[in-house]
C-alpha positions as CSV (number, residue, x, y, z in Angstrom):
1,M,124.0,123.5,103.8
2,S,126.9,123.7,101.5
3,E,126.9,124.7,97.9
4,K,126.7,121.8,95.3
5,Q,129.6,121.7,93.2
6,P,129.7,119.6,89.5
7,A,131.6,116.9,89.5
8,V,133.8,118.4,86.4
9,S,134.8,121.8,85.3
10,N,135.7,120.8,81.9
11,R,132.6,122.5,80.1
12,A,133.2,125.8,82.1
13,T,133.5,128.8,80.3
14,P,135.3,131.9,81.7
15,F,133.8,135.3,81.8
16,S,135.8,138.4,80.4
17,D,136.0,141.8,82.6
18,A,133.8,143.2,80.0
19,F,130.6,140.7,80.2
20,K,131.0,141.0,84.0
21,Q,130.8,144.8,84.3
22,F,127.8,144.2,81.3
23,I,125.7,141.7,83.0
24,G,124.6,143.8,86.0
25,Q,123.0,146.7,83.8
26,D,119.7,147.7,82.5
27,W,117.6,145.2,84.2
28,A,114.2,146.0,85.7
29,P,113.8,146.6,89.6
30,Y,112.3,143.7,91.2
31,S,108.7,143.8,92.3
32,T,108.1,145.5,95.4
33,E,104.8,143.7,95.9
34,L,105.3,140.8,98.4
35,P,103.8,137.3,98.3
36,E,101.0,136.4,100.4
37,L,101.1,133.9,103.2
38,L,101.0,130.3,102.2
39,P,97.7,128.7,103.2
40,A,100.1,125.9,104.8
41,S,102.1,128.2,106.6
42,A,99.2,130.0,108.4
43,V,98.7,126.7,110.2
44,A,102.0,125.4,110.5
45,S,102.6,128.0,114.0
46,A,100.2,125.9,115.8
47,R,102.3,122.8,115.1
48,R,105.6,124.6,116.1
49,E,104.1,125.5,119.2
50,R,103.2,121.9,120.2
51,V,106.6,120.9,119.4
52,S,108.1,123.8,121.6
53,A,106.1,122.6,124.4
54,Q,107.7,119.5,124.2
55,F,111.4,120.5,123.9
56,R,111.7,123.7,126.3
57,G,115.1,124.8,126.6
58,E,116.4,123.0,123.5
59,R,117.6,123.8,120.3
60,L,116.1,122.3,117.7
61,V,117.3,121.8,113.9
62,I,115.1,120.7,111.4
63,P,116.8,121.0,107.8
64,A,114.8,120.6,104.5
65,G,117.5,118.2,103.2
66,E,119.5,119.0,100.2
67,L,119.9,118.4,96.7
68,K,120.6,114.9,95.6
69,I,122.7,113.5,92.5
70,R,121.2,111.4,90.1
71,S,123.9,111.1,87.6
72,N,127.0,113.7,87.8
73,D,126.0,117.0,87.9
74,T,122.2,116.1,87.6
75,D,120.2,116.0,90.5
76,Y,116.9,114.7,91.6
77,R,113.7,116.9,91.8
78,F,113.8,118.3,95.3
79,R,111.2,117.4,97.8
80,P,111.7,118.8,101.2
81,H,111.8,116.4,104.4
82,S,107.8,116.1,105.6
83,A,108.9,117.3,109.0
84,F,110.3,120.4,107.9
85,A,107.2,121.0,105.3
86,H,104.9,120.5,107.9
87,L,106.5,122.8,110.3
88,T,106.8,125.6,107.9
89,G,104.4,125.2,105.0
90,L,106.8,124.8,102.3
91,G,106.0,122.2,99.9
92,T,106.9,121.8,96.3
93,D,110.6,122.1,95.7
94,R,111.3,124.9,98.4
95,E,113.7,124.8,99.8
96,P,116.9,122.9,99.5
97,G,119.5,123.6,101.9
98,A,117.4,125.5,104.3
99,V,117.0,124.6,107.8
100,L,114.4,125.8,110.3
101,V,115.7,126.5,113.7
102,L,113.7,126.8,117.2
103,E,115.8,128.4,119.3
104,P,114.4,128.1,123.1
105,T,113.3,131.6,124.8
106,D,111.9,132.3,128.1
107,S,108.4,131.7,126.9
108,G,109.0,128.9,124.2
109,H,110.9,129.0,121.0
110,Q,111.9,131.7,118.3
111,A,111.5,130.3,114.9
112,T,113.8,131.1,112.2
113,L,114.4,129.7,108.5
114,Y,118.0,130.1,107.5
115,F,118.0,129.7,103.7
116,K,120.1,131.1,100.2
117,P,118.2,134.5,99.4
118,R,118.8,135.5,95.8
119,A,122.3,137.6,94.9
120,P,122.4,141.0,93.2
121,R,122.5,140.7,89.6
122,D,126.2,142.2,89.1
123,S,127.1,139.4,91.2
124,E,128.6,136.2,90.2
125,E,126.6,133.8,91.6
126,F,123.6,135.6,89.4
127,Y,125.0,134.2,86.2
128,A,127.5,131.9,86.8
129,N,126.4,129.5,89.8
130,A,124.3,126.5,88.5
131,R,123.3,125.6,91.9
132,Y,122.1,129.2,93.1
133,G,121.8,131.7,90.4
134,E,119.0,133.2,89.1
135,M,119.8,132.7,85.3
136,W,119.6,129.2,86.0
137,V,117.1,128.0,88.3
138,G,115.1,131.3,88.3
139,K,114.3,134.0,90.5
140,R,115.0,133.2,94.0
141,A,113.1,134.8,96.7
142,S,114.8,137.8,99.1
143,L,114.6,137.4,102.9
144,E,111.5,139.7,103.3
145,E,109.7,137.7,100.5
146,M,110.5,134.4,101.8
147,S,109.5,135.9,105.8
148,H,105.9,137.2,104.0
149,L,105.6,133.5,102.3
150,C,106.1,131.3,105.4
151,G,105.4,133.9,108.1
152,L,108.8,133.3,109.9
153,D,111.6,135.5,110.5
154,C,114.0,134.7,107.8
155,A,118.2,134.6,107.8
156,P,121.0,133.9,105.4
157,L,121.9,130.5,105.3
158,E,125.4,132.1,105.8
159,E,124.8,132.9,109.2
160,L,123.5,129.7,110.4
161,A,127.3,127.7,111.9
162,H,127.4,131.3,113.8
163,E,124.3,131.2,115.4
164,L,124.4,127.5,116.4
165,A,127.6,127.9,118.1
166,K,125.8,130.7,120.4
167,N,126.1,129.3,123.9
168,A,126.5,125.5,122.2
169,A,128.0,124.6,125.5
170,D,124.9,125.7,128.1
171,T,122.2,124.6,125.1
172,R,121.3,121.1,124.4
173,I,120.7,120.8,120.8
174,R,118.7,118.3,118.9
175,L,118.8,117.7,115.3
176,L,116.3,116.1,113.0
177,P,118.4,113.0,111.9
178,G,119.4,112.0,108.2
179,A,117.6,115.1,106.2
180,D,121.1,117.1,105.9
181,E,124.7,115.2,106.0
182,A,126.5,118.6,106.0
183,V,124.0,120.1,108.7
184,G,124.3,117.0,110.7
185,A,128.2,117.7,110.6
186,L,128.0,121.2,111.5
187,V,125.6,120.2,114.2
188,E,127.8,117.4,115.7
189,S,130.7,120.0,115.6
190,I,129.5,122.3,118.1
191,R,127.1,120.5,120.6
192,N,127.9,119.0,124.0
193,S,129.7,116.0,123.6
194,T,128.3,115.0,126.9
195,D,124.6,114.5,125.6
196,E,123.6,111.5,124.2
197,T,123.3,113.1,120.8
198,A,121.6,110.3,118.9
199,E,119.1,109.2,121.4
200,L,118.0,113.1,121.3
201,D,118.0,113.2,117.7
202,R,115.7,110.0,117.4
203,D,113.6,111.2,120.1
204,L,113.2,114.6,118.1
205,A,112.6,112.5,114.5
206,I,109.6,110.6,116.6
207,A,108.3,113.6,118.2
208,L,108.0,115.2,114.6
209,S,106.5,112.0,113.2
210,E,103.9,111.6,115.9
211,L,103.0,115.1,115.5
212,R,101.3,114.0,112.1
213,L,99.1,111.4,113.6
214,V,96.0,113.4,113.8
215,K,95.4,115.7,111.3
216,D,94.4,119.1,111.8
217,E,91.0,120.5,109.4
218,F,93.6,122.0,106.7
219,E,95.5,119.0,106.5
220,I,92.0,117.1,105.9
221,T,91.3,119.2,103.6
222,Q,94.5,118.6,101.4
223,M,93.7,114.8,102.2
224,R,90.0,115.5,100.4
225,D,91.7,117.7,97.6
226,A,94.4,114.9,96.9
227,C,91.8,112.2,96.7
228,A,89.6,114.1,94.3
229,E,92.6,114.6,92.1
230,T,93.8,111.0,92.1
231,A,89.9,110.0,91.0
232,T,90.2,112.5,88.0
233,G,93.8,110.7,87.2
234,F,92.1,107.2,87.6
235,E,89.4,108.5,85.2
236,A,92.0,109.6,82.4
237,V,93.8,106.0,82.7
238,V,90.3,104.0,82.0
239,A,89.9,106.8,79.0
240,D,93.0,105.8,77.4
241,L,93.1,102.1,78.1
242,P,92.4,101.1,74.4
243,E,95.6,103.3,73.6
244,A,97.5,101.3,76.1
245,V,96.3,98.0,74.6
246,R,97.2,99.3,71.0
247,R,100.6,100.8,71.8
248,G,102.4,97.7,73.6
249,R,104.3,98.4,77.1
250,G,100.6,99.3,78.2
251,E,102.0,99.6,81.9
252,R,104.4,102.3,81.0
253,W,101.6,104.1,79.1
254,V,98.9,103.9,82.4
255,E,102.1,105.3,84.5
256,G,103.0,108.2,82.1
257,I,99.0,109.1,82.0
258,F,98.6,108.8,85.8
259,G,101.9,110.6,86.2
260,L,101.1,113.6,83.8
261,H,97.6,114.0,85.7
262,A,99.5,114.5,88.8
263,R,102.4,116.7,87.8
264,H,99.8,119.1,86.0
265,A,97.0,119.0,89.2
266,G,99.7,119.0,92.1
267,N,103.4,118.3,92.8
268,A,103.6,115.1,91.4
269,V,102.7,111.3,92.2
270,G,103.0,110.6,95.7
271,Y,105.1,107.4,95.3
272,D,106.2,105.8,92.4
273,T,102.9,104.3,90.4
274,I,102.2,100.5,90.4
275,A,100.7,99.7,87.0
276,A,100.4,96.0,87.0
277,A,98.7,93.9,84.5
278,G,98.2,90.4,84.7
279,D,100.4,88.2,86.7
280,H,102.6,91.4,87.7
281,A,99.8,92.1,90.0
282,C,101.0,89.5,92.1
283,T,104.2,91.7,93.0
284,L,103.3,93.8,95.9
285,H,105.5,96.6,94.5
286,W,105.9,95.8,90.8
287,I,106.9,99.6,89.6
288,R,109.0,98.4,86.7
289,N,105.8,98.8,84.7
290,D,107.1,97.6,81.7
291,G,104.6,94.8,80.5
292,D,101.8,94.8,78.2
293,L,97.9,95.0,78.6
294,R,95.7,92.7,77.3
295,E,92.0,91.9,76.5
296,G,91.1,89.7,79.3
297,D,93.8,90.7,81.7
298,L,93.2,92.8,85.4
299,L,95.2,96.0,85.7
300,L,96.0,96.5,89.4
301,L,96.4,100.6,89.5
302,D,97.9,101.9,92.7
303,A,98.2,105.3,92.4
304,G,98.3,109.0,94.2
305,V,98.3,112.6,93.3
306,E,100.8,114.7,95.6
307,L,99.4,118.4,95.9
308,D,101.8,121.6,96.0
309,T,101.2,121.3,99.9
310,L,102.7,117.5,100.0
311,Y,99.9,115.7,101.1
312,T,99.1,112.7,98.7
313,A,96.3,110.2,98.5
314,D,97.1,106.2,98.3
315,V,94.5,104.2,96.2
316,T,93.9,100.9,94.8
317,R,91.4,99.8,92.1
318,T,91.9,96.5,90.1
319,L,90.5,96.9,86.7
320,P,89.4,94.4,84.0
321,V,91.1,95.7,80.9
322,S,88.4,94.8,78.3
323,G,86.0,96.6,80.8
324,R,84.3,93.5,82.4
325,F,85.6,90.9,84.7
326,S,85.2,87.2,83.9
327,D,83.6,84.7,86.5
328,D,86.9,83.8,88.2
329,Q,88.2,87.4,88.1
330,R,85.0,88.4,90.3
331,R,85.2,85.9,92.3
332,V,88.4,86.9,94.0
333,Y,87.6,90.5,93.3
334,D,84.3,90.2,95.5
335,A,86.0,88.3,98.4
336,V,88.7,91.1,98.2
337,L,85.7,93.8,98.9
338,A,84.3,92.0,101.5
339,A,87.5,91.9,103.6
340,Q,87.7,95.5,102.8
341,E,84.2,96.4,103.7
342,A,85.2,94.4,106.9
343,G,88.1,96.6,107.4
344,I,86.6,100.0,106.8
345,A,83.5,99.2,109.4
346,T,86.0,98.3,112.0
347,A,88.3,101.5,111.5
348,Q,86.3,103.6,114.0
349,P,87.7,105.7,116.8
350,G,88.4,103.7,119.9
351,A,89.8,100.9,117.9
352,T,93.5,99.6,117.2
353,F,95.0,99.8,114.2
354,S,95.5,96.4,114.0
355,D,91.9,95.6,114.5
356,V,91.6,96.8,111.1
357,H,93.9,94.3,109.6
358,A,92.3,91.5,112.0
359,A,89.2,91.9,110.5
360,A,90.3,91.9,106.9
361,I,92.4,89.4,107.0
362,A,89.6,87.1,108.8
363,V,87.5,87.2,105.9
364,I,90.5,87.0,103.6
365,A,91.6,83.6,105.1
366,R,87.9,82.1,105.4
367,Y,87.3,82.6,101.5
368,L,90.9,80.8,101.7
369,E,89.4,77.8,103.2
370,E,86.3,77.5,101.4
371,W,87.9,77.7,98.1
372,G,90.1,74.6,99.3
373,I,93.2,76.9,99.1
374,L,94.3,76.8,102.6
375,P,95.5,73.6,103.9
376,M,94.2,74.1,107.2
377,T,91.3,75.8,109.1
378,A,90.5,79.6,108.8
379,E,90.6,79.9,112.3
380,E,93.8,77.8,112.5
381,S,95.7,79.6,110.1
382,L,94.6,83.2,112.1
383,S,96.1,81.6,115.1
384,E,99.8,82.9,116.1
385,L,101.1,79.1,115.2
386,G,99.7,79.5,111.8
387,G,99.5,82.7,109.0
388,L,99.4,80.4,106.6
389,H,97.2,82.6,104.7
390,R,100.0,85.0,104.6
391,R,101.4,83.3,101.4
392,W,98.4,84.7,99.7
393,M,98.5,88.5,101.4
394,V,102.1,89.0,102.8
395,H,101.3,92.7,103.4
396,G,99.5,94.8,106.4
397,T,96.0,96.2,105.6
398,S,96.9,99.4,106.7
399,H,99.2,102.2,107.1
400,H,98.8,106.0,108.2
401,L,98.6,108.3,105.4
402,G,99.3,112.2,104.7
403,M,102.5,114.3,103.9
404,D,104.5,110.6,103.2
405,V,102.6,108.1,101.7
406,H,103.8,105.7,104.8
407,D,103.4,108.7,107.3
408,C,104.2,108.9,110.9
409,A,107.1,106.0,109.7
410,Q,108.9,107.1,113.1
411,A,106.1,106.6,115.4
412,R,106.5,104.3,118.4
413,L,105.1,100.8,118.2
414,E,102.9,102.0,120.9
415,N,101.2,104.7,119.3
416,Y,101.2,103.1,115.5
417,R,100.5,99.2,115.3
418,K,99.2,99.0,119.0
419,G,98.0,102.3,118.8
420,T,94.0,103.4,119.4
421,L,92.3,105.2,116.5
422,K,91.5,108.9,117.1
423,P,89.2,111.2,115.0
424,G,91.8,113.0,112.7
425,M,93.5,109.7,111.6
426,V,93.9,109.1,108.1
427,I,94.6,105.3,107.2
428,T,94.6,103.2,104.0
429,V,92.5,100.0,104.2
430,E,94.2,97.6,101.8
431,P,93.2,94.1,101.7
432,G,94.5,91.8,98.8
433,L,94.7,88.5,97.1
434,Y,97.6,87.5,95.1
435,F,97.8,84.2,93.2
436,K,101.0,84.1,91.3
437,S,101.3,82.0,87.9
438,D,103.4,79.6,89.1
439,D,101.6,78.8,93.0
440,L,100.6,74.9,92.4
441,L,98.1,75.3,95.5
442,V,95.9,77.4,93.8
443,P,93.3,76.1,91.2
444,P,94.5,76.6,87.7
445,N,91.6,79.2,86.7
446,L,93.0,81.3,89.7
447,R,96.5,81.4,89.0
448,G,97.9,84.8,87.6
449,I,95.0,86.6,89.4
450,G,96.4,89.4,91.5
451,I,93.8,92.2,93.3
452,R,94.0,94.8,95.4
453,I,91.5,97.4,96.7
454,E,92.4,100.6,98.8
455,D,91.0,103.5,99.7
456,D,91.8,106.5,102.3
457,I,89.9,106.5,105.5
458,L,89.5,109.5,107.7
459,I,88.7,108.6,111.2
460,T,86.1,110.8,112.6
461,E,84.3,111.6,116.0
462,H,81.2,108.9,115.2
463,G,82.8,106.7,113.0
464,N,84.8,107.4,109.5
465,E,84.7,109.1,106.1
466,N,86.0,107.4,103.1
467,L,88.0,109.9,101.0
468,S,88.1,108.1,98.1
469,S,84.7,107.0,97.7
470,M,84.1,109.0,94.6
471,L,86.2,105.8,92.7
472,P,83.5,103.0,92.8
473,R,84.3,99.6,94.4
474,N,81.8,97.3,93.7
475,S,82.9,94.8,90.8
476,A,79.5,95.7,88.7
477,A,79.7,99.4,89.8
478,V,83.2,99.5,88.5
479,E,82.5,98.0,84.9
480,A,79.4,100.3,84.8
481,W,81.9,103.1,85.3
482,M,84.1,102.0,82.8
483,A,81.1,101.7,80.4
484,E,80.3,105.4,81.2
485,I,84.2,106.9,80.5
486,M,84.7,104.5,77.4
487,E,81.3,106.0,75.8
488,R,82.1,109.7,77.1
489,Q,85.7,108.9,75.0
490,S,84.2,107.5,71.9
491,T,81.5,110.4,71.9
492,A,84.3,113.1,71.9
493,S,86.4,111.6,69.5
């Protein structure tokens, strides 16, 4: 909403009048060829219609969000709010500070995108503005270009305050909360103070989150593509495992190899890559990734490519660094795989989201009992008064997946954890067993083994589809897959 200003101006260089006259001269004209409609924008209008039907007669304000400072005047790479991207089709780094407004009409809503268009080359903004200037951040779209790109009416961001103030006393305004602090302050200053604004905004956030629970055909295609690119990234990691071992701090090397592929193939990684070797694999969200890879260790790699449309995969494979599992590693791995297969088999239309977890965790508890690790029967542990198996698998088995790695996070409990699986939903199935090296309840030969297997599962009309099935899961198949990659790598070198 507001132009970002640097924290200090001690590096600012004044511009002479001669320069100001000179800078705007002798530039080739901008191309008159207009961009094609983004594929993601082509399907966004149907989503806006669904939102419109829920909030007739109300003004809806959905910001993209603003740049966030990393340090001093250096920003993090921009990623728009997922709800904004979902309703506009704008992904990658588009468009910091932009705001989508759905203005109520007699027949529904009129959508307008407010953003900062490019400035003339003889303006100070062109050469001196580090936030918007073409000299600093590259050529920005004109209003007409952006309109063709996203299929929306577009207006200068400077007009937003005036337009939101129109009939504000007689129009209920809902704001996507938390996306843009400045836009939030603007809306708060003009909307009807008699409304329960926090509740209104929360209900909008819920609606926009639940809108993504069931994916349309475009989204399903994007999820397939994200999984395919992620599989290629995993193959690249396997091919470079010897180098990761040789160089030390191999977890960082693995993270870098996958990140290189993700950044090249798509927008970025969909979340911080977990590259956890040895006992680090027993830390669920190990993203420090500063450990060594050693022969004989396992590498738990939890990673996903986020495409330019912001749809992301989320896949985990646990790989033997040396290319072969030890007997103990295979024993634990096969138990986790059995749990995952039980979960995947349960992920059917009509089942509840929690049924998937119940199926997987029942297998986990049974193995823990068989191995003498669980200090009660599996049945007792699975009861409400038990739960002791969670010491070795504290997390849930599934979450929704899409634009966010934990998608639809604002959805209501009855539509998420207690909800029914429907065709078009995409969930993960990711059981694990984590035997920390200092866990004295675990036999010494199993300590330090952490294993998770995760796939992205599309619920279909008659069952499900494993979108990440191109990556092997069976322990013998994993070994054969790794050996084939290593052989190709050796032949190529």
